[in-house]
TIDRENKOL-144440 format. One line per 4 residues: their letters; for each residue x, y, z of N, C-alpha, C, O. Coordinates in steps of 0.05 Angstrom, whole numbers, always signed. Each point is the difference from the previous one (the first is absolute). Layout:
BEGIN
A> X/Y/Z/X/Y/Z/X/Y/Z/X/Y/Z ~ ...
This chain:
BEGIN
MTQR> -93/+16/-725/+10/-13/-20/+10/+24/-23/-15/+19/+0 ~ +36/-17/-17/+1/+20/-21/-26/-3/-26/-8/-18/-15 ~ +2/+39/+20/-21/+5/-31/+14/-3/-21/+18/+17/-1 ~ -20/-35/-20/+15/-7/-24/-15/+22/-19/-23/+9/+4
KALA> +42/-3/-26/-10/+26/-24/+9/-19/-21/+18/-16/-2 ~ -37/+25/-12/-5/-6/-30/-4/+19/-21/-15/+18/+8 ~ +26/-15/-37/+0/+19/-15/-21/-12/-25/+6/-20/-13 ~ -26/+34/+11/-16/-17/-22/+1/+20/-28/-3/+24/+1
LISG> +9/-40/-26/+5/+16/-20/-35/+3/-5/-15/-20/-1 ~ +7/+40/-1/-23/+17/-5/-8/+4/-38/+12/+20/-6 ~ -22/-29/-11/-2/+0/-24/-25/+19/-3/+1/+17/-18 ~ -24/-19/+37/-21/+18/+5/-25/-22/-11/-21/+0/+12
GLDS> +23/-12/-26/-6/-31/-2/-12/-16/+19/+13/-4/+21 ~ -35/-8/-22/-13/-19/+20/+15/-18/+7/-2/+0/+25 ~ +18/-18/-34/+23/-21/+10/+20/+15/+30/+0/-7/+23 ~ +15/+31/-38/+9/+11/+23/-13/+6/+21/+4/-15/+19
LLAT> -21/+33/-16/-17/+7/+22/-8/-26/+10/+9/-5/+22 ~ -26/-16/-35/-10/-22/+21/+25/-21/+19/-3/-12/+21 ~ +29/+14/-39/+24/-15/+7/+17/+18/+34/+10/-12/+19 ~ -13/+47/-24/-2/+8/+25/-14/-1/+23/+11/+3/+22
RVIQ> -39/-8/-27/-23/+7/+18/+2/-30/+12/-10/-5/+22 ~ +23/-15/-38/+2/-31/+14/+21/-3/+19/+0/-16/+19 ~ +18/+34/-24/+31/+2/+23/-18/+14/+21/-6/-12/+20 ~ -4/+37/-24/-4/+20/+16/-15/-16/+26/+5/+3/+24
EQGI> -27/-24/-40/-15/-14/+24/+15/-11/+15/-9/-8/+22 ~ +34/+4/-27/+16/-21/+27/+11/+14/+15/+12/-13/+18 ~ -11/+42/-18/+15/+23/+18/+25/+3/-8/+16/+4/+19 ~ -3/-4/-50/+23/+7/-1/-9/+34/-14/-21/+5/-11
HVEG> +41/+13/+13/+1/+19/-8/+3/+4/-25/+17/-15/-8 ~ -28/+30/-10/+8/+0/-26/-2/+26/-14/-19/+16/+1 ~ +44/-13/-15/-4/+25/-21/-8/-13/-22/-5/-24/-2 ~ +4/+51/-21/+2/-10/-24/+26/+19/-18/+11/+21/+7
VNFF> -8/-34/-27/+23/+15/-22/-22/-4/-19/-18/-16/+2 ~ +23/+36/-23/-7/+5/-24/+25/+9/-25/+11/+22/-3 ~ -8/-40/-7/+26/+12/-24/-10/+7/-20/-15/-15/-13 ~ +23/+39/+5/-12/+33/-24/+14/-16/-22/+23/+8/+1
TGFC> -24/-25/-17/+14/-7/-26/+0/+28/-25/+17/+6/-17 ~ -46/+8/+23/-8/+10/-28/-21/-10/-11/-19/+14/-6 ~ +18/-37/+2/-16/-13/-21/-25/-14/+19/-15/-18/-9 ~ +13/+27/+32/-37/-9/+13/-7/+30/+9/+1/+3/+24
VEGH> -6/+14/-35/-14/+25/-4/-32/+5/+7/-14/+15/-13 ~ +6/-31/+32/-31/-1/+2/-11/+21/+4/+7/+17/+16 ~ -32/-15/-35/-18/+26/-2/+8/+19/-24/-17/+14/-10 ~ +42/-12/+1/+14/+18/-13/-18/+12/-23/-7/+24/+0
THAI> +0/-41/-21/-15/+1/-28/-33/+5/+14/-16/+18/-7 ~ +12/-36/+26/-30/+11/+11/+2/+28/+11/-19/+13/-8 ~ +37/+3/+23/+6/+26/+4/+1/+18/-28/-8/+23/-1 ~ +18/-36/-18/+7/+17/-22/-27/-2/-17/-11/+20/-7
RQKD> +1/-44/-1/-27/+3/-21/-22/+11/+8/-6/-2/+24 ~ -7/+12/-39/-25/+15/+9/-23/-25/+12/-12/-3/+21 ~ +15/-11/-43/-21/-27/-4/+5/-16/+26/-14/-20/+6 ~ +31/+27/+8/+10/-20/+30/+1/+12/+17/+13/-7/+19
KDKP> -26/+30/-20/-6/+19/+24/-17/-6/+29/+5/+11/+21 ~ -14/-22/-24/-14/-17/+22/+1/-24/+11/-14/-11/+17 ~ +42/+2/-37/+17/-35/+17/+18/+15/+23/+9/+22/+3 ~ -8/-42/+11/+8/+9/+30/+35/+3/-10/+12/-18/-12
KRNN> +0/+44/+21/+32/+4/-7/+17/-11/+26/+23/+9/+2 ~ -30/-22/+13/+13/-4/+25/+25/-12/-6/+2/-10/-23 ~ +23/+7/+44/+13/-16/-5/+0/-28/+20/+3/+0/+25 ~ -6/-16/-36/-7/-28/+8/+18/-8/+23/-10/-12/+19
ALWS> +39/+20/-18/+17/-10/+25/-5/+20/+26/-1/-11/+21 ~ -1/+33/-21/-6/+21/+12/-33/-13/+18/-7/+0/+24 ~ -4/-10/-46/-29/-2/+16/+1/-31/+18/-8/-6/+23 ~ +18/-6/-41/+8/-29/+22/+11/+3/+27/-8/-14/+18
AERL> +30/+36/-16/+13/+3/+18/-20/+11/+22/-2/-11/+22 ~ -17/+35/-31/-10/+12/+16/-24/-23/+18/-4/-1/+24 ~ -11/-20/-49/-18/-16/+8/+15/-19/+29/-11/-4/+21 ~ +35/-3/-28/+18/-22/+15/+10/+27/+20/+24/-7/+3
GIKL> -26/+23/+6/+10/+18/+25/+28/-4/-5/+9/-7/+22 ~ +16/+7/-47/+25/-3/+9/+10/+17/-15/-14/+10/-18 ~ +39/-1/+23/+18/+22/-11/+13/-13/-26/+13/-20/-1 ~ -21/+35/-17/+12/-8/-27/+20/+21/-11/-3/+25/+0
HIVD> +29/-42/-9/+24/+13/-13/+2/+3/-28/+6/-21/-11 ~ -8/+39/-4/-4/+7/-30/+33/+0/-7/+11/+20/+9 ~ +1/-33/-19/+33/-3/-9/-7/-4/-30/-13/-16/-12 ~ +30/+40/+5/+5/+8/-33/+21/-13/-11/+22/+12/+2
IVEE> -23/-39/-15/+13/-15/-20/+10/+1/-23/+17/-15/-8 ~ -32/+38/-7/-2/+12/-22/+28/-6/-20/-5/-3/-24 ~ +29/+2/+31/+25/+2/-7/+7/-19/-6/+8/-8/-22 ~ -10/-5/+46/+16/-30/+13/-21/-22/-21/+10/-18/-13
YKEV> -34/+21/+13/-15/-17/-10/+2/+5/-36/-18/-12/-12 ~ +32/+22/-1/+2/+0/-31/+19/-28/-8/-5/-10/-23 ~ +22/-1/+37/+17/-17/+3/-19/-23/-5/+2/-16/-19 ~ -20/+16/+35/-19/-22/+5/-16/-10/-24/-6/-22/-7
VFNP> +1/+51/-5/-17/+0/-21/+14/-5/-23/-11/-16/-15 ~ +34/+27/+8/+20/-3/-23/+10/-23/-6/+6/-6/-23 ~ -2/-14/+47/+17/-21/-4/-9/-18/+24/+15/-4/+20 ~ -44/-7/-22/-4/-22/+19/+17/-25/+2/-8/-18/-15
KHGY> +23/+14/+25/+2/-31/+0/-12/-24/-6/+11/-18/-13 ~ -34/+16/+25/-23/-18/-3/-20/+5/-25/-20/-14/-4 ~ +29/+37/-13/-18/+6/-16/-20/+16/-2/+0/+14/+20 ~ -23/-9/-38/-25/+15/+2/-23/-23/+1/+4/-24/-2
GSNL> -26/+35/+6/-20/-10/+1/-16/+1/-25/+14/+1/-20 ~ -37/-2/+16/-14/+1/-25/-3/+31/-11/-12/+4/-21 ~ +20/+9/+31/+13/+20/-8/+20/+14/+4/+20/-12/-8 ~ -12/+43/+21/+31/+4/+3/-4/+3/+42/+7/+20/+13
NPCL> -17/-40/-6/-3/-3/+36/+22/-19/+10/-3/-24/+2 ~ +23/+36/+3/+18/-22/+16/-7/-11/+29/+15/-1/+19 ~ -39/-8/-20/-16/-5/+19/+20/-18/+23/-1/+8/+23 ~ +21/-33/-27/+9/-12/+15/+23/+23/+15/-4/+7/+23
DCKI> +22/+2/-35/+21/+21/+2/-10/+15/+13/+10/+3/+22 ~ -35/+12/-27/-12/+21/+20/-6/-8/+21/-2/+18/+17 ~ -4/-45/-9/-11/-7/+29/+35/+0/+10/+7/+13/+20 ~ +6/-26/-32/+24/-4/+15/+12/+22/+10/+7/+2/+23
FMVK> -1/+16/-44/+5/+31/+9/-14/+11/+24/+13/+9/+19 ~ -38/-11/-20/-10/+14/+26/+1/-18/+27/-1/+10/+22 ~ +3/-30/-25/+3/-21/+24/+30/+5/+7/+6/-5/+24 ~ +8/+12/-37/+26/+3/-2/-2/+25/+21/+4/-2/+24
KAHE> -10/+22/-36/-7/+31/+6/-9/-4/+35/+14/+5/+19 ~ -34/-13/-19/-17/-3/+26/+19/-22/+18/-6/+1/+24 ~ +25/-17/-32/+15/-10/+23/+21/+21/+12/+6/+0/+24 ~ +6/+20/-43/+20/+17/+1/-13/+10/+22/+12/+1/+21
WIEK> -36/+7/-23/-18/+23/+14/-5/-15/+30/+3/+15/+19 ~ -11/-40/-12/-1/-10/+27/+28/+0/+13/+4/+6/+23 ~ +17/-15/-41/+20/+4/+19/+8/+23/+6/+10/+3/+22 ~ -11/+16/-36/+10/+27/+5/-16/+12/+25/+9/+13/+18
NDFD> -42/-22/-23/-22/+7/+23/-6/-12/+26/-17/+8/+15 ~ +37/-35/-11/-5/-13/+16/-24/-17/+5/-8/-7/+22 ~ -6/+1/-50/-30/-14/-1/+13/-36/-1/+24/-4/-7 ~ -39/-16/+14/+5/-24/-1/-10/-15/-36/+18/-11/-13
FVIT> -36/+12/+5/-3/-10/-25/-18/+15/-12/-14/+17/+12 ~ +12/-24/-46/-21/+14/-10/-19/-21/-13/+6/-24/-4 ~ -28/+34/-1/-23/-7/-11/-8/+5/-25/+11/+21/-6 ~ -22/-29/-12/-6/+1/-29/-39/-12/+1/-10/-13/+19
GEVI> +0/+20/-36/-29/-10/-13/-3/-15/-25/-18/-3/-17 ~ +47/-9/+22/-2/-23/-29/-21/-20/+11/-7/-4/+23 ~ -2/-9/-48/-12/-30/+0/+11/-12/-21/+1/+8/-23 ~ +11/-37/+34/+8/-24/-23/-23/+1/-22/-24/-1/+5
GQRP> +37/+5/-33/-17/-1/-25/-20/+14/-8/-17/-6/-17 ~ +20/+36/+35/-13/+25/-8/+2/+11/-26/-19/+7/-15 ~ +51/-5/+9/+11/+13/-16/+24/-13/-21/+23/-2/+9 ~ -29/-5/-34/+14/-17/-9/+33/-3/-4/+14/-20/-6
KSQR> -7/+42/+12/+32/+11/+1/+13/-1/+25/+21/-13/-1 ~ -28/+25/+26/+10/+5/+26/-16/-13/+14/+6/+5/+23 ~ -32/-26/-23/-8/-11/+30/-5/-23/-16/-22/-6/-10 ~ +40/-6/+10/-12/-30/-3/+27/-12/+21/+20/+13/+7
KATM> -25/-42/-1/+9/-10/+17/+37/-9/-2/+16/-7/+18 ~ -13/+11/-41/+31/-7/-7/+11/+19/-6/+21/+0/-14 ~ -36/+33/+27/+22/+23/-13/-9/+14/+37/+13/+20/+7 ~ -33/-31/+11/+8/+11/+23/+27/+2/+20/+7/+16/+18
PVVQ> +6/-43/-30/+31/-5/+15/+20/+20/-13/+20/+9/+11 ~ -29/-5/-38/+19/+21/-15/+0/+29/+13/+19/+14/+4 ~ -43/-11/-1/-2/+35/+18/+14/+1/+20/+14/+20/+5 ~ -16/-42/+12/+10/-6/+32/+34/-2/-11/+15/+18/+9
EESG> -5/-39/-28/+28/+4/+8/+19/+20/-20/+25/+0/+1 ~ -44/+20/-22/+16/+19/-12/+1/+23/+12/+19/+16/-4 ~ -38/-11/+19/-9/+26/+18/+16/-4/+23/+6/+19/+14 ~ +3/-47/-7/+17/+4/+33/-16/+3/+17/+8/+5/+23
IHDR> -33/-8/-28/-17/-1/+34/+0/-29/+9/+0/-6/+24 ~ +0/-15/-48/-9/-23/+19/-19/-13/+12/-18/-3/-17 ~ +12/-7/+36/-21/-4/+16/-11/+23/+21/-14/-5/+19 ~ +22/+28/-25/-17/+19/+11/-13/+18/-12/-2/+25/+4
LLRP> -14/-47/-25/-23/+14/-17/-14/-5/+2/-2/-19/-15 ~ -13/+21/+25/-33/-15/+0/-25/+9/-8/-8/+22/+8 ~ -8/-41/-27/-14/+10/-13/-26/-15/+14/-5/-24/-4 ~ -9/+42/+20/-28/-11/+19/-16/-16/-21/-3/-24/+4
LCAK> -7/+36/-26/-26/-7/-10/+4/-40/-10/-18/-16/+3 ~ +45/+10/-12/+5/-19/-6/+23/-18/+10/+15/-16/-11 ~ -17/+24/+37/+22/-14/+17/+1/-31/+7/+20/-13/+6 ~ -45/+6/-8/+0/-29/+12/+13/-20/-23/+8/-23/+5
NLPE> -9/+36/-30/+13/-14/-34/+29/-2/+7/+11/-22/-2 ~ -1/+39/+11/+30/+2/+4/+8/-11/+27/-14/-9/+19 ~ +46/+12/-22/+11/-15/+22/+1/+21/+20/+6/+22/-10 ~ -10/-22/+38/+10/+18/+22/+16/+19/-2/+24/-2/-8
TLPE> -32/+17/+13/+21/+28/+3/+5/+4/+26/-14/-10/+17 ~ +42/+29/-10/+4/+8/+23/-16/+6/+18/+0/-12/+22 ~ -21/+36/-29/-19/+8/+16/-20/-18/+13/-14/+4/+20 ~ +14/-30/-38/-18/-27/+9/+19/-13/+21/-8/-6/+22
REGW> +29/+2/-29/+19/-26/+9/+5/+24/+30/+4/-15/+19 ~ -3/+31/-14/+11/+13/+24/-33/+18/+20/-5/+16/+18 ~ -5/-30/-33/-28/+8/+22/-12/+28/-2/-19/+6/+14 ~ +31/+13/-36/-12/+22/-1/-27/+4/-3/-16/+12/+14
VNRS> +11/-30/-45/-30/-2/-7/-9/-31/+0/+12/-21/-3 ~ -37/+26/+7/-9/-33/+2/-12/-13/-30/-20/+7/-12 ~ +40/-27/+3/-6/-5/-28/-32/-8/-4/-12/+2/-21 ~ +2/-9/+44/-33/-12/+2/-14/+20/-5/-23/-6/-5
QLYD> +31/+36/+4/-22/+23/+1/+8/+1/-28/-6/+23/-6 ~ +17/-37/-19/+17/+16/-25/-22/-18/-17/-17/-15/+9 ~ +25/+22/-43/-26/-12/-13/+17/-13/-20/+24/-2/+3 ~ -36/-6/-20/+10/-24/-24/-13/+3/-18/-13/-20/-7
FHGR> +9/+50/-13/-12/+10/-20/+16/-4/-18/+24/+5/+2 ~ -40/-17/-28/+22/-3/-21/-15/+0/-22/-24/-6/+3 ~ +33/+12/-31/-16/+5/-22/-5/+30/-9/+9/+20/+12 ~ -26/-20/-38/-7/+21/-10/-23/+13/+22/+2/+22/+10
SRKP> -24/-40/-7/-25/+13/+14/+8/+18/+26/+14/-9/+18 ~ -27/+35/-17/-3/+13/+18/-15/-5/+25/+7/+10/+21 ~ -33/-30/-23/-14/+5/+10/+11/-12/+39/-9/+12/+19 ~ +25/-30/-16/+9/+0/+29/+6/+29/+6/-8/+8/+22
QMAL> +25/+14/-40/+8/+23/+13/-31/+8/-1/-9/-17/+16 ~ -10/+30/-23/-23/+11/-1/-10/-4/+23/-7/+19/+14 ~ +3/-53/-7/-14/-5/+24/+19/+3/+23/-13/+2/+21 ~ +34/+0/-19/+17/+7/+28/-6/+32/-6/-9/+12/+20
AQKF> +13/+3/-41/-4/+33/+3/-23/+4/+13/-3/+19/+15 ~ -19/-39/-23/-27/+5/+13/-5/-3/+30/-14/+16/+13 ~ +27/-38/-1/+15/-9/+21/+7/+24/+16/-14/+6/+20 ~ +37/+9/-27/+11/+23/+15/-11/+27/-3/+10/+20/+10
GFED> -36/-22/-26/-9/+20/-5/-1/+29/-13/-11/+21/+6 ~ +30/-34/-29/+18/+17/-23/-17/+2/-23/-3/-21/-13 ~ -11/+43/+6/-12/+11/-18/+11/+24/-18/+13/+19/+9 ~ -19/-22/-41/+5/+21/-14/+31/-6/-10/+7/+16/-17
YAQP> +8/-30/+24/+28/-5/-6/+4/-4/-28/-18/-8/-15 ~ +45/+13/+6/+2/-1/-30/-11/-35/-13/-6/-20/+13 ~ +7/+23/-36/-14/-21/-21/+21/-27/+14/+24/+7/+4 ~ -28/-26/+2/+17/-21/+6/+7/-21/-25/-5/-24/-2
AGGC> +19/+44/-17/+11/-3/-29/+8/+17/-13/-8/+23/-4 ~ +33/-37/-7/+11/+20/-24/+20/+15/+15/+16/+6/-18 ~ -8/+3/+36/+18/+19/+15/-4/+28/-20/-17/+6/-17 ~ +40/+7/+28/+1/+32/-17/+24/-1/-13/+2/+22/-11
CFLT> +21/-38/+3/+24/+4/-8/-9/+7/-32/-15/-14/-14 ~ +25/+34/+7/-1/+0/-37/+7/-17/-15/-11/-8/-21 ~ +37/-1/+35/+18/-15/-16/-21/-27/-18/+3/-9/-23 ~ -21/+4/+39/-22/-26/+0/-13/-1/-29/-3/-19/-15
DEQY> -3/+51/+12/-23/+9/-17/+24/-6/-31/+22/+9/-5 ~ -39/-28/-9/+9/-3/-28/+6/+36/-16/+22/+8/-8 ~ -47/+7/+8/+1/+23/-16/+31/+17/+13/+17/+9/-15 ~ -18/-9/+34/+22/+20/+16/+25/-12/-2/+20/+13/+0
SVKL> -20/-40/+0/+27/-16/-7/+4/+11/-32/+21/+12/-7 ~ -38/-17/-8/+7/+4/-37/+10/+24/+3/+19/+6/-15 ~ -29/+15/+34/+10/+26/-9/+30/+7/+14/+19/+13/-10 ~ -21/-24/+33/+31/-1/+10/+19/-7/-14/+23/+10/-1
SDMW> -34/-37/-14/+27/-4/-20/+6/+5/-17/+21/-4/-11 ~ -46/+19/+0/+15/+20/-21/+14/+26/+6/+16/+12/-16 ~ -22/-4/+41/+15/+22/+7/+27/-9/+3/+20/+14/-6 ~ -19/-34/+16/+32/-12/-1/+13/-8/-28/+24/+3/-4
QSRG> -38/-11/-12/+1/-4/-32/+18/+24/-14/+19/+0/-15 ~ -40/+24/+32/+10/+22/-17/+20/+11/+8/+13/+14/-15 ~ -5/-16/+41/+20/+16/+18/+25/-16/-11/+21/+12/-2 ~ -23/-38/-6/+23/-16/+4/+12/-5/+15/+24/-4/-3
EKRY> -39/+2/+26/+7/-17/+24/-22/+3/+26/-18/+16/+3 ~ +22/-30/+7/-21/-4/+27/+8/+24/+13/+25/+6/-1 ~ -44/+13/+14/+7/+9/+13/-30/+29/+3/-12/+8/-19 ~ +8/+1/+47/-33/+16/-2/+10/+16/+22/+24/-4/+7
ELDD> -39/+21/+4/-5/+17/+20/-35/+0/+10/-17/-9/-14 ~ +14/+20/+35/-19/+0/+16/-27/+18/-25/-23/-8/-3 ~ +33/+25/-7/-20/+9/-19/-5/-15/-23/-21/-1/-12 ~ +45/-12/+7/-8/-22/-29/-27/-21/+14/-19/-4/-15
IMLL> +18/-5/+33/-14/-19/+20/-28/+10/-5/-18/-13/-11 ~ +16/+41/+20/-28/+11/+0/-6/+5/-34/-22/-7/-7 ~ +37/+15/-9/-13/+8/-23/-4/-33/-11/-22/-4/-10 ~ +34/-10/+11/-14/-26/-16/-23/-9/+9/-10/-16/-16
KVGR> -9/+23/+45/-18/-4/-1/-25/+19/-14/-24/-5/-3 ~ +38/+27/-4/-23/+18/-10/+4/+9/-32/+22/-2/-12 ~ -47/+10/+3/-6/+6/-25/+2/-29/-23/+0/-24/+7 ~ +1/+34/-35/-6/-25/-16/+34/+10/-15/+5/+22/-9
HVRP> +10/-42/+11/+27/-5/-8/+6/-8/-26/+1/-25/-3 ~ +2/+39/-17/+1/-1/-31/+30/+5/-10/+10/+22/+3 ~ +5/-46/-16/+28/+6/-13/-7/-10/-26/-7/-23/-5 ~ +11/+44/-14/-5/+5/-31/+26/-11/-4/+4/-16/-19
KANF> +13/+22/+33/+29/-5/-12/+16/-5/+21/-8/+4/+23 ~ +30/-11/-28/+25/-9/+23/+10/+28/+19/+9/+4/+23 ~ -16/+8/-44/+14/+27/+16/-10/+18/+20/+12/+16/+14 ~ -36/-22/-17/-23/+17/+20/-21/-18/+9/-7/-20/-13
KLII> -4/+27/+36/-31/-1/+10/-17/+15/+8/+7/+16/+17 ~ -32/-16/-27/-19/+15/+17/-18/-9/+21/-11/-22/-1 ~ +8/+42/+21/-9/-5/+22/-34/+21/+0/-3/+22/+12 ~ -13/-34/-25/-20/+9/-2/-28/-1/+21/-14/-20/-1
AREA> +8/+38/+14/-15/+1/+26/-35/-12/-12/-12/+10/-19 ~ +2/-28/+32/-28/-9/-4/-29/+12/+15/-23/-9/+0 ~ +33/+31/+11/-19/+13/+15/+13/+25/+14/+24/+5/+1 ~ -50/+13/+15/+17/+24/+5/+19/+2/+24/+19/+15/+5
GETK> -32/-38/+11/+21/-4/+22/+32/-9/-3/+19/+9/+14 ~ -17/-30/-36/+28/-2/-6/+7/+24/-17/+24/+5/+4 ~ -35/+10/-19/+10/+29/-6/+13/+12/+19/+23/+7/-4 ~ -35/-3/+25/+9/+17/+19/+22/-12/+11/+22/+11/+1
FMRG> -28/-36/+10/+26/-8/+1/+30/+10/-16/+20/+13/+8 ~ -25/-25/-32/+22/+3/-19/+11/+25/-5/+21/+4/-13 ~ -38/+16/+25/+7/+20/-6/+28/+6/+14/+16/+14/-12 ~ -11/-26/+41/+19/+3/+11/+27/+0/-9/+20/+12/+8
YRKQ> -22/-30/-29/+27/-10/-12/+6/+15/-22/+17/-10/-14 ~ -26/+32/+7/+3/+17/-23/+24/+14/-1/+5/+13/-20 ~ +12/-13/+40/+31/+11/+7/+18/-23/-8/+25/+1/-1 ~ -39/-21/-6/+18/-28/+2/-3/-8/-33/+16/-7/-17
YPSL> -41/+10/+17/-4/-15/-36/-10/+26/-15/-14/+18/+9 ~ +22/-22/-33/-18/+20/-18/-30/-11/-5/-2/-24/-6 ~ -15/+36/+7/-30/+5/-4/-15/+7/-25/+10/+15/-16 ~ -36/-25/+12/-10/+6/-18/-29/+3/+15/-8/-17/+16
VITS> -8/+41/-23/-21/+10/+10/-14/+10/-20/+6/+19/-14 ~ -30/-35/+14/-29/+14/-27/-2/+29/+12/+5/+8/+23 ~ -12/+3/-41/-14/+26/+0/-24/+3/-17/-15/+19/+4 ~ +12/-32/-18/-23/+7/-18/-27/-16/+5/-22/+6/-8
HGGP> +31/-32/+25/-22/-12/+10/+1/-14/+25/+21/+0/+13 ~ -40/-12/-4/+5/-10/+32/+17/-28/-5/-7/-16/-18 ~ +26/+13/+35/+21/-26/-9/+23/-6/+30/+4/+11/+22 ~ +6/-32/-35/+21/-7/+28/+23/+10/-4/+8/+3/-23
WTLI> +8/+3/+44/+26/+14/+8/+22/-23/-11/-1/-22/+11 ~ +15/+25/-26/+24/-23/-11/+36/+9/+6/+15/+19/-5 ~ -13/-40/+16/+29/+8/+9/+19/-17/-20/-6/-24/-4 ~ +27/+34/-7/+18/-15/-22/+24/-10/+17/+5/+15/+19
DGEL> +10/-39/-21/+18/-8/+8/+19/-9/-12/+5/-23/+7 ~ +8/+33/-23/+25/-6/-23/+10/+22/-14/-7/+22/+8 ~ +22/-23/-27/+11/+16/-16/-14/+2/-25/+5/-19/-16 ~ -25/+41/+7/-7/+0/-27/+6/+13/-19/+9/+22/+6
SEDD> -10/-31/-40/+3/+13/-13/-28/+19/-7/-21/+0/+14 ~ +25/+16/-38/-26/+20/-4/-20/-20/-13/-23/+7/-4 ~ +33/-29/-4/-27/-11/-12/-15/-22/+24/-22/-11/+1 ~ +46/+13/+17/-17/-13/+24/-11/+14/+16/-20/-10/+10
LMLS> +26/+36/-3/-24/+18/+11/-25/-3/-17/-21/-5/+11 ~ +23/+7/-33/-28/+0/-13/-15/-21/+0/-24/+1/-3 ~ +43/-28/+8/-15/-25/+2/-14/-2/+31/-23/-7/+7 ~ +39/+14/+5/-13/+3/+29/-21/+20/+3/-19/-6/+14
AQIA> +20/+25/-24/-26/+20/+4/-25/-13/-15/-20/+1/+13 ~ +17/-14/-37/-12/-20/-18/-13/-23/+18/-21/-11/-5 ~ +37/+5/+27/-11/-29/+14/-9/+17/+22/-20/-12/+9 ~ +24/+34/+5/-7/+6/+28/-34/+15/-10/-19/+1/+15
ARYS> +20/+12/-46/-25/+13/-12/-23/-29/-5/-24/+2/-4 ~ +34/-20/+6/-16/-26/-10/-14/-9/+33/-13/-22/+2 ~ +15/+34/+17/-2/-14/+32/-17/+26/+11/-12/+0/+21 ~ +13/+29/-44/-15/+20/+13/-30/-1/-14/-7/-14/-20
QGRD> -10/+34/+34/-28/+8/-16/-2/+11/-21/-21/+3/-12 ~ +48/+7/+0/+9/-3/-29/+3/-15/-22/+8/+5/-22 ~ -17/-33/+36/+13/-18/-20/-12/+1/-23/+14/-10/-19 ~ -38/+19/+13/-8/-1/-30/-5/+30/-10/-19/+6/-15
AEQV> +34/+8/+22/+15/+29/-6/+3/+2/-27/+2/-22/-10 ~ +0/+44/-10/+27/+1/-20/+24/+15/+14/+17/+10/-14 ~ -14/-8/+39/+23/+12/+13/-9/+4/+19/-22/+8/+5 ~ +53/-17/+18/-3/+10/+26/+31/+17/+2/+20/-2/-14
DFDY> -25/+16/+35/+17/+13/+16/+16/-2/+18/-12/-5/+21 ~ +36/+6/-18/+21/-11/+27/+16/+36/+3/+3/+22/-11 ~ +2/-40/+38/+29/+25/+5/+10/-26/+9/-11/-17/+13 ~ +42/+16/-26/+26/-10/+5/+10/+13/+22/+4/+25/+1
INTN> +0/-45/+21/+19/+17/+22/+25/-8/+10/-6/-18/+16 ~ +25/+20/-16/+28/-2/+9/-1/-4/+30/-19/+6/+15 ~ +45/-18/-8/-1/+0/+32/+12/+24/+6/+3/+4/+24 ~ +3/+13/-40/+8/+35/+9/-25/+13/-3/+2/+25/+1
GDVR> -29/-35/-4/-21/+19/-8/-4/+14/-19/-18/+18/-1 ~ +36/-25/-19/-4/+19/-34/-21/-19/-17/+0/-23/-7 ~ -15/+44/+4/-30/-10/-11/+6/-1/-35/+11/+18/-13 ~ -21/-38/+3/-1/+2/-33/-30/-5/-5/-14/-14/+15
QLSV> +5/+28/-37/-23/-16/-5/-5/-14/-26/+13/+8/-19 ~ -31/-28/+16/-1/-24/-18/-29/-5/-9/-19/+0/+15 ~ +17/-4/-38/-23/-8/-9/+4/-20/-24/+15/+1/-19 ~ -39/-27/+27/+5/-30/-8/-33/-10/-11/-22/+7/+8
VPMH> +27/-23/-24/-21/-19/-4/-7/-23/+14/+13/-20/-7 ~ -31/+16/+28/+3/-29/+16/+1/-25/-18/-12/-4/-21 ~ +28/-10/+33/+14/-23/-15/-30/-24/+4/-17/-3/+18 ~ +19/-8/-38/-30/-19/-5/+1/-16/+18/+22/+1/+9
PDDI> -38/-22/+6/+3/-20/+20/+18/-24/-14/+18/-14/+10 ~ -32/+14/-38/+15/-31/-11/+29/+5/+2/+12/-19/+9 ~ +2/+42/-15/+23/+10/-4/+16/-3/+24/+23/+9/+2 ~ -36/-21/+19/+19/+7/+24/+6/-36/+2/-18/-16/-4
DKAW> +37/+11/+11/+13/-22/+5/-10/-16/+23/-1/+13/+21 ~ -6/-40/-18/-10/-5/+30/+27/-7/+8/-2/-4/+25 ~ +27/+0/-31/+12/-2/+11/+16/+21/+12/+14/-7/+19 ~ -13/+31/-25/+1/+25/+9/-8/-3/+30/+16/+1/+18
VL> -40/-5/-16/-11/+6/+32/+6/-18/+19/-8/-23/-4 ~ +20/+28/+24/+19/-16/+21/-22/-14/+16/+5/-14/+19
């Protein structure tokens, strides 16, 4: 008999870990794929911030593949994925997360992969009712239809709640050994993880996509508005996760480091953005995004001084460094907290 082959979408979460093991238990050869969009950079902020230095910095998709003993293909789709973020056919979720369009896109890419590599079907860790936008019974067929994969998509954790797929009808997979999980509770998955002997897995909730985060979405929306168009690069994605973002005026924004780890990271962008560096007191590195007048520059320094150890001093000194490395010295009176409009802080 020919051993059948499946491709698993591996996010690094508990559900995809379990779904893959369920199919492995039936003698199917499984390999994994992780699509890199740029918006799921696990451990990024933990690796930067000093206060998070003791938190794990692993890539959960790689960790899952290691536990499963499978080959993991990491595929860069950063550029292709932009159209999904900019113009989702099915709209956004509660923030800027195009969850249903994202799932359709990734399943479509997985379908293309199995066609090219002579695999038989695709599996995901989806569970009916677990996510309000993309994992509803009504949207499950939409993913299959619009991705073009149709019944070559198997969802092992909730398969018994769905019509039979090709792998089940053909006897490649025993439907009786699949599951009927549904709803938002993760207790069934955690019990199954215990049965399989999985420990120290990623927390089974939330996901890692930045676009589901409200504060991140506010910053991304603000960036698009300031640029007059929807566009971003990978550096933009990273910087939106770092520092305190303050927009006093429409023409510029400040990114103020919140601790030493962020300051160290942000120094790496000194050739891309002008910087304000406090010289008279301890304080954060500040990047300036936008075009500033002389008054804007002084205002920026006053705001940055407010977040320094010189916040109560009569004067705080700065070096203003442009992207060419030219240095200009400034001295300002720190802005009073009551004068900083809450609406400025994104």
